[in-house]
N, C-alpha and C positions, 0 to 999 in steps of 0.2 A: 937772194930769193926769186924764184920763178914765179912771175906773173903772166897774164894774159886777157885779154878781153874776149871775152866769149858772149852769144846767144844764149839769153834766157827764156823760157816757156812759162807762163804763167796762166793755167787755169782758172777760172770763177766755179765752182763746185757747190752745190744744197750740201748743205752739214748734215749728212745720211749714211749710214754701214755701207762702206763699198763704195762709196763714190771715189774716193783716193784709191782705192787698187783698182777700181776698173781703167782709170787714166793712165796708172804704171804699169797695170797688165796689157794694153796697148801698145805701149814704146817695147815692152818687152818680147811681145810678139813679132815686132817690127825688129829686131835686133837691136835696139838702139838701147845703151846703157847709159843711166844716169850716174854724172858724177856726181851732183850733188841734189839734193832734195830737201826743199822745207814746204812744211805743210800746216796749217793752222785755220782756224774760225773763230767768228764773232757772230754775234746777232743772228744765228741760224744759217749765216753764210760763212763756206771755207774758200780757200784757193790753197792753189799748190804750185810753187815756182821748182822749175827742174831744168838743170844744167844739163843738156844732152851730150854727147860723145859725138854725135850725128844728127847734127841742126835738121837738113832736109829732109832726111827718114821718117824725122818725129815729127814734122811738120803733116809731113804726107800721111802719117799713119792717123794723126789725129782729125786731120781733113775728112778721110776717108770713114773716118768713124763720126762724123757728124761733130764733133767737140770743137767748140771756139775755145779759143786763144791769142793772147797776145804776146808780143817779145818785147824784151829791153835787150840792152848791152849792162855787163857787168864785169867787173873785174874780179880773176880765180886766182887767188895766191896760197901757194902750196909752201906752207910752213913744216917746222918741227911741231909735232902734236905735244907741245909741253904748255905745265900753266905759264899765262902772261903772254903767248902768242899772238894770239886775238888781241889784245890789250895793246901789244906795239903795234902793230899794222892798223888802228885805228889811232894811235898818239902819230905815228907820222904822218899818215892823212890828216889829220887835225894842224898841222903844225902848219901845213901850209894852206890853211883857212878853207878847206873844204869841207862841205858836210856830205854825211852818209847819208843815203834815204833809207836802204835797207841791208842788213849784213845778216849772211849764218854761216856755219860751218859744218864740216864734216871730220870726223877720226874717233877713232877707237881707243886713243888714249894712249896711244905710243906711236913711233914711227912718223910718217909724215899725215899734215890733216890740209884740206883745203879751206881757204876763208873766201865766201864770195860776199860782194859789196856791189852794191850800185850807190854810187857818186853823182853828185853834181857837176862833179869835171873828171869824167874814169878817165881820160889820160891823164890828167893831173894827178889822179889817186895812183896811178900805175906808176908813174913817176917817181913819186914821194916813197914809193918803196921798190927802188932801186933800179926800175927794169926801162 
């Protein structure tokens, strides 16, 4: 399984129509492709996690737009998009005693899927996945 450690950008948003679109539009206008996106809202606030293909360009685009963000490192695993693939990844990491802080996946039900995770030990998680 192909795995790599990548930088993830996290933007906190107001939970209102158009907030997510504005962030993603800004990245698209800068020519940045989102390899993976996770967005959610709780208690009137939202957040979007983006794994961009061009981190420096994404950061610059957000800075120029006055969008506050933070970054973190995540493990991105490319696997087959089949039932149980994410469970297998989580199990292999758990067997090493490594806690997952967040995890999300992208896929369309066939072909390849990306599983994005932040672990207490990203290097150990990557190693647990055979990379």
